[in-house]
C-alpha positions as CSV (number, residue, x, y, z in Angstrom):
1,M,-17.8,14.0,-25.8
2,S,-15.1,16.6,-26.5
3,V,-14.9,19.5,-24.1
4,T,-14.2,21.9,-27.0
5,G,-16.7,24.7,-27.0
6,I,-18.7,23.4,-24.1
7,S,-21.6,25.5,-22.7
8,V,-21.8,26.9,-19.2
9,E,-24.4,24.3,-18.4
10,E,-22.2,21.4,-19.6
11,R,-19.3,22.8,-17.6
12,G,-21.4,22.8,-14.5
13,Q,-22.5,19.2,-15.2
14,Y,-18.9,18.1,-15.6
15,L,-17.6,19.8,-12.5
16,A,-20.6,18.3,-10.6
17,A,-19.5,14.9,-11.8
18,I,-16.0,15.5,-10.6
19,E,-17.3,16.5,-7.1
20,R,-19.5,13.3,-7.0
21,L,-16.4,11.3,-7.7
22,A,-14.3,13.1,-5.1
23,A,-17.0,12.5,-2.5
24,S,-17.6,8.9,-3.4
25,H,-16.8,5.9,-1.3
26,V,-14.2,4.8,-3.8
27,L,-12.1,8.0,-3.5
28,H,-13.0,8.9,0.0
29,G,-9.9,9.5,2.1
30,S,-7.5,9.6,-0.9
31,E,-6.7,13.3,-0.9
32,S,-3.9,13.1,-3.4
33,L,-6.0,11.3,-6.0
34,C,-8.8,13.8,-5.5
35,K,-6.3,16.6,-5.9
36,L,-5.1,15.0,-9.1
37,L,-8.6,14.5,-10.4
38,R,-9.7,18.1,-9.8
39,Y,-6.5,19.4,-11.4
40,L,-6.9,17.3,-14.6
41,A,-10.6,18.3,-14.8
42,E,-9.8,22.0,-14.5
43,H,-7.0,21.7,-17.1
44,S,-9.2,19.7,-19.6
45,L,-12.1,22.2,-19.3
46,Q,-9.9,25.4,-19.4
47,N,-7.5,24.1,-22.1
48,P,-9.5,21.8,-24.4
49,G,-7.3,19.8,-26.7
50,V,-4.1,20.8,-24.9
51,P,-2.4,17.7,-23.2
52,V,-1.0,18.2,-19.7
53,K,2.6,17.1,-19.1
54,E,3.8,14.8,-16.5
55,Y,6.2,17.4,-15.3
56,Q,3.3,19.9,-14.8
57,I,1.5,17.5,-12.6
58,A,4.6,16.7,-10.6
59,T,5.5,20.3,-9.8
60,E,2.0,21.9,-9.7
61,V,0.0,19.2,-8.0
62,F,2.5,17.2,-5.9
63,G,5.0,19.9,-5.2
64,R,8.0,18.2,-6.7
65,P,11.2,20.2,-7.2
66,A,12.0,22.0,-10.5
67,D,14.6,19.3,-11.4
68,F,11.9,16.5,-11.3
69,D,12.7,14.0,-14.0
70,P,9.8,11.7,-15.0
71,H,12.2,9.2,-16.6
72,L,13.7,8.5,-13.2
73,D,10.6,8.9,-11.0
74,S,7.4,7.0,-11.9
75,A,5.3,8.5,-9.0
76,I,3.0,10.5,-11.3
77,R,2.4,7.5,-13.6
78,V,1.6,5.4,-10.6
79,Q,-0.9,8.0,-9.3
80,A,-2.5,8.3,-12.7
81,G,-2.8,4.5,-12.9
82,R,-4.5,4.3,-9.5
83,L,-6.9,7.1,-10.5
84,R,-7.8,5.2,-13.6
85,V,-8.5,2.1,-11.6
86,K,-10.6,4.1,-9.1
87,L,-12.7,5.6,-11.9
88,G,-13.5,2.1,-13.2
89,E,-14.5,0.9,-9.8
90,Y,-16.8,3.9,-9.3
91,Y,-18.7,3.5,-12.6
92,S,-19.1,-0.2,-12.0
93,S,-20.7,0.4,-8.6
94,E,-22.1,3.5,-7.1
95,G,-21.7,5.6,-10.2
96,E,-23.4,3.2,-12.7
97,Q,-26.4,5.6,-12.9
98,D,-24.4,8.8,-13.3
99,P,-25.4,10.9,-16.3
100,V,-21.8,11.9,-17.0
101,L,-18.9,9.4,-17.3
102,V,-15.4,10.7,-16.7
103,E,-12.6,8.8,-18.4
104,L,-8.8,8.9,-18.1
105,R,-7.5,7.0,-21.1
106,K,-4.2,5.1,-20.8
107,G,-1.1,6.9,-22.1
108,T,-2.6,10.3,-21.5
109,Y,-3.3,12.7,-18.6
110,T,-6.3,14.3,-20.3
111,L,-9.8,13.7,-18.8
112,S,-12.7,13.2,-21.2
113,F,-16.3,13.6,-20.3
114,H,-19.2,11.6,-21.9
115,T,-22.9,12.2,-21.3
116,R,-25.0,9.0,-21.0
117,Q,-28.6,8.1,-21.5
118,I,-29.4,6.3,-18.3
119,T,-32.6,4.3,-17.9
120,P,-34.0,5.4,-14.5
121,R,-33.5,2.8,-11.9
122,A,-37.2,2.9,-11.0
123,Q,-38.1,2.0,-14.6
124,L,-35.6,-0.9,-14.6
125,E,-37.0,-2.1,-11.3
126,S,-40.5,-1.9,-12.6
127,E,-39.6,-3.8,-15.8
128,S,-37.8,-6.4,-13.7
129,A,-40.8,-6.8,-11.4
130,S,-43.2,-7.1,-14.4
131,A,-41.0,-9.8,-15.9
132,E,-40.7,-11.6,-12.6
133,K,-44.5,-11.5,-12.2
134,Q,-45.1,-13.0,-15.7
135,K,-42.5,-15.7,-14.9
136,R,-44.3,-16.6,-11.6
137,Q,-47.6,-16.8,-13.4
138,R,-46.2,-19.3,-16.0
139,T,-44.5,-21.3,-13.2
140,Q,-47.8,-21.4,-11.2
141,H,-49.7,-22.7,-14.3
142,V,-47.2,-25.5,-14.7
143,L,-47.2,-26.4,-11.0
144,L,-51.0,-26.7,-10.9
145,N,-50.6,-29.9,-12.9
146,W,-48.5,-31.5,-10.3
147,S,-49.6,-33.1,-7.1
148,A,-49.9,-31.1,-3.9
149,S,-46.9,-32.7,-2.3
150,I,-44.6,-31.9,-5.3
151,L,-46.0,-28.4,-5.4
152,A,-45.2,-27.8,-1.7
153,L,-41.7,-29.3,-2.1
154,S,-41.0,-27.1,-5.2
155,V,-42.2,-23.9,-3.4
156,L,-40.0,-24.6,-0.4
157,L,-37.0,-25.4,-2.6
158,A,-37.5,-22.2,-4.7
159,A,-37.9,-20.1,-1.5
160,A,-34.7,-21.6,0.0
161,V,-32.7,-21.1,-3.2
162,A,-34.0,-17.5,-3.5
163,A,-33.1,-16.8,0.1
164,I,-29.6,-18.1,-0.4
165,V,-29.1,-16.1,-3.6
166,V,-30.4,-12.9,-2.0
167,K,-28.3,-13.4,1.1
168,W,-25.1,-14.0,-1.0
169,E,-25.8,-11.0,-3.3
170,S,-26.4,-8.8,-0.2
171,R,-23.1,-9.9,1.3
172,S,-21.2,-9.4,-1.9
173,Q,-22.7,-5.9,-2.3
174,V,-21.8,-5.0,1.3
175,A,-18.3,-6.4,0.7
176,I,-17.8,-4.1,-2.3
177,L,-19.5,-0.9,-1.0
178,D,-18.6,-1.2,2.7
179,P,-15.2,-2.9,3.3
180,P,-14.6,-4.1,6.8
181,A,-13.2,-1.6,9.3
182,A,-9.5,-1.7,9.9
183,P,-8.5,-3.4,13.2
184,A,-7.9,-1.0,16.1
185,V,-4.3,-2.0,16.3
186,F,-3.8,-1.1,12.6
187,R,-5.2,2.4,13.3
188,T,-3.0,2.8,16.3
189,F,0.3,1.7,14.9
190,W,-0.1,3.3,11.4
191,K,-1.9,6.5,12.6
192,G,1.1,8.7,12.0
193,F,1.5,7.4,8.4
194,V,-2.2,7.8,7.4
195,S,-3.1,11.0,9.0
196,G,-0.9,13.3,7.0
197,P,-2.0,15.2,3.8
198,E,0.3,13.2,1.6
199,E,0.8,9.4,1.2
200,P,3.9,8.1,2.8
201,W,6.9,6.9,0.7
202,V,7.7,3.2,0.8
203,V,11.4,3.0,-0.1
204,F,12.5,-0.5,-0.9
205,S,16.1,-1.6,-1.0
206,N,18.0,-2.2,-4.3
207,A,21.7,-2.7,-3.4
208,A,24.5,-1.8,-5.7
209,F,25.8,-5.0,-7.5
210,V,28.7,-5.6,-9.9
211,G,28.9,-8.4,-12.4
212,R,26.2,-9.9,-14.5
213,P,23.3,-12.2,-13.6
214,E,24.4,-14.8,-16.2
215,T,28.0,-14.9,-14.9
216,G,27.5,-14.1,-11.2
217,M,26.8,-10.9,-9.3
218,R,28.1,-9.7,-5.9
219,Y,27.8,-6.7,-3.7
220,R,29.8,-3.7,-4.9
221,N,32.9,-3.1,-2.9
222,P,33.7,0.7,-3.1
223,T,37.5,0.0,-2.6
224,R,38.1,-2.5,-5.4
225,D,35.1,-1.9,-7.7
226,S,35.4,1.9,-8.1
227,G,35.5,1.6,-11.9
228,A,33.0,-1.3,-12.3
229,V,29.6,-0.9,-13.9
230,I,26.9,-0.8,-11.1
231,L,23.7,-2.8,-11.3
232,D,21.2,-1.0,-9.1
233,H,17.9,-2.5,-10.4
234,Y,17.7,-5.7,-8.4
235,T,15.9,-6.4,-5.1
236,G,15.1,-9.4,-3.0
237,V,12.0,-11.6,-2.9
238,G,11.3,-10.6,0.6
239,E,11.2,-6.9,-0.3
240,V,8.7,-7.6,-3.2
241,L,6.4,-9.5,-0.9
242,A,6.9,-6.8,1.8
243,V,5.8,-3.9,-0.4
244,H,2.7,-6.0,-1.3
245,E,1.9,-6.5,2.4
246,I,2.2,-2.8,3.2
247,D,0.0,-1.9,0.2
248,R,-2.6,-4.4,1.5
249,V,-2.7,-2.8,5.0
250,F,-3.0,0.8,3.6
251,H,-5.9,-0.4,1.4
252,V,-7.6,-1.6,4.6
253,L,-6.9,1.8,6.1
254,N,-8.4,3.4,2.9
255,R,-5.1,5.2,2.0
256,E,-2.5,4.9,-0.7
257,V,1.3,4.7,-0.6
258,R,4.0,6.0,-2.9
259,V,6.7,3.4,-3.8
260,K,10.3,4.3,-4.8
261,R,13.4,2.2,-5.0
262,G,16.2,3.3,-2.7
263,S,18.7,4.3,-5.4
264,L,16.3,7.0,-6.6
265,F,15.5,8.3,-3.1
266,S,16.8,11.8,-2.2
267,L,17.1,13.8,0.9
268,D,14.5,16.2,-0.5
269,D,12.0,13.3,-0.3
270,A,13.0,12.8,3.4
271,K,12.4,16.3,4.6
272,N,8.6,16.6,4.8
273,N,7.3,13.1,4.2
274,N,6.5,10.1,6.3
275,L,8.9,7.3,5.3
276,I,8.8,3.5,5.4
277,F,12.1,1.9,4.6
278,V,12.0,-1.8,3.5
279,G,15.4,-3.4,3.8
280,S,18.4,-2.8,6.1
281,P,21.1,-0.1,5.4
282,A,23.3,-2.8,4.0
283,E,21.0,-2.8,0.9
284,N,18.8,0.2,1.3
285,L,21.7,2.6,0.9
286,S,19.6,5.7,1.3
287,L,19.3,4.9,5.0
288,R,23.0,5.7,5.5
289,D,22.2,9.4,5.0
290,I,19.3,9.6,7.5
291,P,19.8,9.4,11.3
292,M,18.1,6.1,12.3
293,N,18.8,3.3,14.8
294,Q,20.6,4.2,18.0
295,Q,20.4,0.9,19.8
296,F,20.5,-1.9,17.2
297,V,22.5,-1.3,14.0
298,F,23.4,-3.4,11.1
299,Q,27.1,-4.1,10.5
300,R,29.2,-6.6,8.5
301,L,31.7,-8.4,10.6
302,A,35.3,-7.6,9.7
303,S,37.0,-10.6,11.4
304,G,36.4,-14.0,12.9
305,A,34.8,-17.1,11.6
306,R,31.7,-15.1,10.4
307,A,33.7,-12.3,8.7
308,G,31.7,-10.7,5.9
309,D,28.3,-11.8,7.4
310,L,25.8,-9.2,8.3
311,A,24.9,-8.9,12.0
312,V,22.6,-6.8,14.2
313,V,24.9,-5.1,16.7
314,N,23.5,-4.5,20.2
315,L,25.2,-1.3,21.1
316,H,24.1,-1.3,24.8
317,P,23.4,-5.0,25.8
318,R,21.3,-5.6,28.8
319,S,21.8,-8.5,31.2
320,G,21.3,-11.7,29.3
321,E,21.4,-10.1,25.9
322,P,24.1,-11.0,23.3
323,P,26.3,-8.2,21.8
324,L,25.5,-9.5,18.3
325,F,22.5,-11.1,16.7
326,L,23.6,-13.4,13.9
327,G,21.4,-15.6,11.6
328,S,22.4,-18.7,9.8
329,P,25.9,-18.7,8.3
330,S,26.0,-17.8,4.6
331,N,27.3,-21.2,3.6
332,I,24.3,-23.2,4.8
333,P,20.5,-23.1,4.1
334,L,18.8,-20.2,6.0
335,T,16.9,-21.4,9.0
336,E,17.0,-18.4,11.3
337,D,17.5,-14.7,10.8
338,Y,17.3,-11.5,12.8
339,A,15.4,-8.3,11.9
340,V,14.9,-4.8,13.3
341,V,11.7,-2.8,13.5
342,A,12.5,0.8,14.4
343,L,10.2,3.8,14.6
344,M,11.9,7.2,14.6
345,R,11.1,10.9,14.2
346,G,11.8,12.2,10.7
347,M,14.1,15.0,9.7
348,N,11.0,17.1,10.3
349,P,10.0,16.1,13.8
350,T,6.3,16.1,12.8
351,E,6.9,13.2,10.4
352,S,7.6,9.6,11.2
353,V,10.2,7.1,9.8
354,L,9.8,3.4,10.0
355,M,12.7,1.0,9.2
356,L,11.9,-2.6,8.6
357,G,14.9,-4.7,7.7
358,G,16.6,-8.1,8.3
359,T,20.1,-9.5,7.8
360,S,18.6,-11.3,4.8
361,T,15.7,-10.6,2.4
362,L,13.6,-13.1,4.3
363,G,14.3,-11.2,7.6
364,T,13.1,-8.1,5.9
365,Q,9.9,-9.8,4.8
366,A,9.3,-11.1,8.4
367,A,9.8,-7.6,9.9
368,V,7.2,-6.2,7.5
369,E,4.7,-9.0,8.2
370,Y,5.2,-8.5,11.9
371,V,3.7,-4.9,11.7
372,C,1.1,-5.9,9.0
373,H,-0.6,-8.7,10.8
374,E,-3.1,-8.1,13.6
375,D,-2.0,-10.8,16.0
376,S,1.7,-9.8,16.0
377,L,0.8,-6.1,16.2
378,V,-1.2,-6.8,19.4
379,Q,1.9,-8.5,20.9
380,L,4.1,-5.5,19.9
381,L,1.7,-2.9,21.4
382,N,1.5,-4.9,24.6
383,R,5.3,-5.1,24.9
384,L,5.4,-1.3,24.3
385,K,2.6,-0.8,26.8
386,I,0.6,1.2,24.3
387,P,-3.2,1.0,24.7
388,S,-5.4,0.5,21.6
389,T,-6.2,4.3,21.6
390,G,-2.7,5.4,22.5
391,E,0.0,7.3,20.5
392,M,3.0,5.6,19.1
393,K,6.4,6.7,20.4
394,P,9.9,5.9,18.9
395,F,11.1,2.4,19.6
396,E,13.5,-0.2,18.4
397,V,13.0,-4.0,18.6
398,V,15.0,-7.0,17.4
399,L,13.0,-10.0,16.0
400,H,14.3,-13.5,15.9
401,V,12.9,-15.1,12.8
402,K,12.5,-18.8,12.1
403,V,12.7,-19.8,8.4
404,A,11.5,-23.0,6.8
405,R,12.0,-23.8,3.1
406,G,12.6,-20.2,2.2
407,V,9.6,-18.8,4.1
408,P,9.7,-16.9,7.4
409,V,7.3,-18.9,9.6
410,E,7.6,-17.4,13.1
411,S,9.0,-14.2,14.6
412,E,9.4,-13.1,18.3
413,I,10.8,-10.1,20.0
414,V,14.2,-10.8,21.7
415,A,15.2,-7.2,22.5
416,L,13.3,-3.9,22.9
417,R,14.2,-0.3,23.5
418,T,11.9,2.7,23.8
419,D,12.5,6.4,23.9
420,D,11.6,6.5,27.6
421,A,14.1,3.8,28.4
422,K,16.9,5.6,26.5
423,Q,16.2,8.9,28.3
424,N,16.5,7.1,31.6
425,G,19.8,5.5,30.6
426,D,18.3,2.0,30.4
């Protein structure tokens, strides 16, 4: 139904439908999607037939700067796509009996409202019960012609099947409407990233390459490649799987994330947002502009047998610790790697920054999996001496990662620093 010329009563119905959506289980906890939903609804009702621009949404809803370019930043399209999916989920579950259907068609940011003739649930249940009664009567008539033993067996079999079906359907419904609660360690570790008003940025690495895929690519060397065409739209397999893992965890925590590749990330994004960097500074170049690791840093070796290889440098080795953590040499199959997990204060001290990176793409994947799996998070919190209800404080750890056939299979902490230890000079 078009919203042109709607009555006061219809407007009230449509706004009530928006509030039902915002309060629903599907959208509960996603403040940014609710904010977008209300904005689009108000615009559609106040300006019928006038499409809303992506730039308007970016600057008026999400506070993007005036130089926001939708061609370079897909955040608004991503948010609209997520809202579209959530609307579909709502009307296929708890909103299936709603008298007003709210739709966000693909390729547009204009909401449309449709009134529906809904058969009351009580009537449907009554009709279903009547049909079931007739079916039972027919079944009983047939069963009376069988022997008593066959009758008893059939009744027992029917009851068992019905119980299984009802139990399965009940479990399925509970799984859809009431997802399992997030593990306590998830809530503890990720609390700083899910408690803010905005979703955190997940910034994945896409290093600068020169060359072509069909003829061979290599990392750009600023000294000798100053005039070469830069390819900045490639990333590693580990980064792709890592972003999926983070999205899975935030789904369990009933929150969303915003994803951006490193070459498009700006310092404005870093000022008042929680940030999760996927990939080391060697490939996630935006990390070079943000104060991060103070104990374990990534550095390419300038000399020696491993010259050119990326290492994790231990700036203040403790007794028994090596000054460098080096994975497998670049000229043999990767069987081991090292990764860093570092939690720091953001440029705004109220925000958090998490860096997850390895000396290879598989090390990065392992670092992300370490903080996205319950069993390894338990180990980390135990090593940090943080109770399940405690608060996370800045820390840095080095992981030794075992790799088999291109898959990280085991990770363990081999070095750890906390803020308290650094303040005490340890």
